[in-house]
N, C-alpha and C positions, 0 to 999 in steps of 0.2 A: 503493499500499499504506500503510495505517495503521500507524505504528510505537507498540507495545505492549512494547517490549523496551528500555526505558530502562535497566535495570541491567547489561545486556550493553554497551550502548555507547551514546552520544549524537551526533547530529549536530554536524559541526565547524561553530562560529560563524562568521559572517561576518569578522567582527573578528580572528578568530585566522588565518583564511585569508589576510585583508589582510596581515596579519604576517608571514607565512611567503614570500609571494610572492616580495619582492625576494632572498629566498637561494635561492629553487628558480630562478627566472628568470636572474638574473646573478650575485649576490653568492656565488659558490661556495666562497669562502675557507675554508680552515682557520684554525681561531680561536686555534691556537697557533703560526702562522706569524708570524715577527717584522715583515713588511712592512706596508704601508698596509692591504691589503685583509685581512691576517689580524688587524689591531686593531681592524677595523670589525666584522668578525665576533666578536670576544672582547669587545668593547663592548655587542653586541647579547645575547651570551650572558649578561652580567653584570647586564644591564637586567632581564632576563627572570628571572633568580635572585631579584632585588629585588621583582618583584611577585609572583612563586609565595610567597616569604617574608613578603610584607606581608598575603596571605591567611591564611598560617599564624600571623601574629602572632610571628614568630620570627627569629633572627639568619641572615642571608641566607649568612653563611660556613659553618653547618652544612648547607646544603642540596648534597646529591648528586644530579646527574640520572642517571637510570638508563633502560633502555628500558623501563620500565613498573613497576607496583605488584608484580607476579610476581619480576622482578628485585630489587626493592627489599626485599622480604619475605624474599628468600634471603639478600640480604647481611645485614640485620640480623639476622637468626636464626643463621646461620651464620659470619659476622663477630664478632660480638660476642666478644671476649676473655676467657674467663672464668678466674679466677686464683684460687688456693687451692681451698678445701672448696666455694664455691659455682659449681656446675656444671648442675644441674637447670632444665629449660624447662618452666613452667606455662603450659599455654594451654587451649582450650575446645574442644568436641566439634563447633559450628558455624562455626569459621573456616574460611576460604577454603582450598580443596584446595591451593594453593602455601604455604601456613602448615602445612597439617597433613602435606602431604608432605616438608618442609623438617625438621621435628622428627622426623619417622619415619626421615628419613635420617641424621640425628644419633644418635638412638637405635642405628641399627644399627651406627654407629661408637663405640657407647660412652657417648653422654650419657644422662643419665637425663630421662626426659620424664613430666609427668604431663598428661593430657587430662582434663579436666572435665566433667562434665554440664552443663546447661542447664536451667531450669524449663519446663514443658511450654507457657508462652508464649515462649520462645526468649531471654527475659533471663538474664544470668547468674547462676549460683548462687553468691552471694556467700559463703553459708556454707561450701560446698565450698571456694571460694577460700581464706578464712581456715583452714580445716582443712589445707590444700595447703601453706600457706606456713612454712617454717623456714630453718634457717641456712644451707641447702645451695642454696637457690633462686637463681639468676643473673639470670632473666628472667622476667618474666609478658607474655604475649602476648594482648593482646584487640583484637578490631576496633571501628572506630566505630559503624558501620551495617553490617548484615548484607544481603549481597546477593541472597539469596533469600526473605527473609519481612522484610525492611525495619525491623527492630527497631534502636532507637538506645540503645546500652550507655552506662552512666554512667562515662564513661571516666576521668573527674578522681577519683572514687570508686576506682576500680580502682588506679589511678595512687598514689594516698594508701594504699592498703593493700599495696600492692606494696613501696613507698620505707618503709613502716614496718617491714616485715619485712627490709631491707636489700636487696632486689632491686632491678632496674632494670626501665622499662615500655616495650615496644614495642606502638604501635597501628597496625591496617592502615586507613587512613583513606580509603581509594580509592574508596569508596560515599559517603564523608560530605562529604569536600572539595569546596568550593564550593556544597554545599547547606545544611550547617548548620555550628554553631559548632565549628571544629576550632583555635581560636588554643590557641598554648602561652602560660600563663601561669604564672610562677614568683613567685608572691606569698608573703607570711609564712603561718606555718603556720595561722593563721586565718582565711586569705583565703577568700571566698566561691568555691568552683571552679566554671570555667565551662569549656567546651570540651574541651581535653585537659588542662587545668592544665598540670602537670609532665612530661609524657611525654619520655623519654630518644630514643625513635628513632619516627618516623612514616612512614609508606609512602604515597606518592601516585600518582595516575594522572590523566593528563591528558584521555584519552577518555571519562572517566565524567563529565566537567563541560564538554562541550562544546571541547574541545581535540583535537590530532590523537593517532592511534595510535601506539605505538614511543615514546613518551616518558614518564616519569616522575620521581619522585624519590624519595630518603629524606632526612629531615631527620635530622642526628645532634647530641645536645648536646654544646656544646664542652666539650672534655676526655675524651670518650668516645673510646676506640680500638677501630678494627674492623680484622679481618683481611681484607685484600684478595682476592676470589675470582676476581679475573681479573689475571694478571701481564701488565705493560706498561707504558706512560708516565705512569702515575697523572694523568691529565688532571682528574679528579674526585675527587682525594685517593685515596679507597679505592675508587675504581672506574676502570678504565683503557679506554681507546678513545676515539676523535676524536668528541666532540661534533658535532651536526646542530645549528647555528645556526637552521635552519628549524623544526624539531620544537621546539626549545627557545622561540623566539619565540612559535611558537603557543601554547603551555604558558602561557607570560607573558601574552599577551593574553586567552586565557581566565580566567586568574587575576583578572587587573584589571576584566574583565567580570562576573564572579561577586562580587566585593566590592562593586560597586555595584549588583546586580540581585538579591542573595540574598533579601531581604524581599519584591521584588514575586514572585520566581519561588515562593515558599512559598506566599503569598496565592493565586496562579493555580492552583498543582498542587493547593492542599487544595480549590480551588472543584472542578476538575476530577473529583478524589475524590469529591466528593459526587454528582455526575452520575453517575459508575460505581455506587456504593452505591444510589442509588435505582433504577438500571435491574437489578443485581442483585437486587432484591427480589422479582423475578416467578419465580426458580426457588431451588429447594433448594439451598444452599451453605453452607460453612464456611469463614471466612477463618483462616488461620494466621500466629500471630504476637500480638504485644501491639497492644493499642487506643490511642487518646489520643495524648498528647505522647511516648510511648515508640515511635512508629512513624514513619519517613517516609513521607508523604501520597502520595507517587508510587508506591508498592509495594503490590501486592495479589496475596498467596498464596492462590488459593483452590481448595478443594475441591469437584468436582463430583460428590456419590455417584452411583454407577453410569455414569459418564462416563470412558471413557478418554482420557488426555490426548492422547496421540500422534493418534487418529482424529479429536479435537476442532480441534487444529492443521491437519490435514490437510484438515478439510472448511471452512476458513476461511481461502483462501489469499490473500485481500486484506488480512489482519491477520498482523501479524509479533509473534508471543510465542512464550513456550518452556514448557516443562514445569519449569524448574530454572533452574541456573547454566550461562551459555552453554557453560561449557569443559567441562561434563560431560553436557549434553543429546545432543549428538552422538554420543557413545560408547556412551549406553544405559544408563549407570550408573545406579543409584537414588540419588536425593538424600540424601547424608548428615546434610544440615541438618534436612530432615522427620523422618527417621529419629531423630535427636536428640531432636526433639520428641515423639515417641510415636507417630508416625503408622504406622499397619499399611501392610503391602504393597499392598493394593488401594486405601487412601485416597492413598497415595504416588503411584500408577499415575493416579489421578483427579485430581490436581493441576498447576495451571498457574499460572504468574507473568505478572502484567501490570504493565507499568511506562508510566509517562508522564512528561513534564517540560517544561521551559521552551518548548519549541516546539510541544507538541500543542495543538489547539485544542478548545474546548468542542463543537464540532460534530463533531470527527472522534472524540471520547470517546463521545459519544451514539451515532454510528452504530456505533463498534464494539461498544460493549456491548449495543446493541440486537441486533447481529447474534449476538453470543456467547451472549446468554441464548435468543435464539429456536432456535438450533443446540443448547444443550442440553436445552431443553424437547424438543426433538424426539429427541434420543437418550435422555433419560430416561425417555421414554414410549414407546418400541421393546420 
């Protein structure tokens, strides 16, 4: 099967597997045990924390390991201790469902929430953001790379505007970490912002960048207080629960690999995207989302007019791709991201998401898109 579902998950890197094996096969120790085995596990945990923080360009002491980006987003949004009049949360209509469901949960409990629109290409409406900011805003939450349409948001600029209004900035960087610049940079007020600039909270996921599933992290700016969402031993400060040295070691190895291969990965994936675009010229289609530097090249959200996405997926069992986010495709729920872009119901149902990455080959992409265009042409001519 040819993998065109890179936004849903990525293959485990051999380097990550190698880092995990000692803790799966022999070194089963609890990193909080006082004996030598526990100290070995604890050392591995802290070495991996340093590797992940190095890719983020941040203080490792601020990194809290979680079960994934969903937990990290929940902890960031629900755990932020809002004081005084600042209680409102501002976010965008195209955020991941775990962010939107978290803020709706908070809204139901009395927290004021503002969900902003996006522009037709899926980029943030910064004028709407400016209009929404006020002395009651505690947090602005905006992702780095969209999981459905690949839009790369100006995180540094969003952080600057949030901070100018006295609010904190949270970034769900699950889709961007290990692929594009996600560095934290707290420079002077006139610095040239890069990556995530001076974000206050950053959510990460290992399995989106060739690490294992079941592990992620939330980076918290030193001095920022979070209310724990799990009661227990506070093994990760604001997050209780025994850590898995195997999963953490795999995350660290994937981060170290990404740090050395990011530029080569980008060049490779950009070349694959051109192969895909050349093949798509054979059939009527529309690409949703931004173009150029505002888009991660390993993502294509494509509407094929007159073609039901479910039928197309079923007709190509040798290809792995989806009609949208993996967390909602199986439920049959229409894409809230595509709806926010203004797509009609029929267009949403005619849209597929195609993704490729580091391990994809030119031959695979050429073969896959030849199969897709041939099948689309047949369906459009029926």
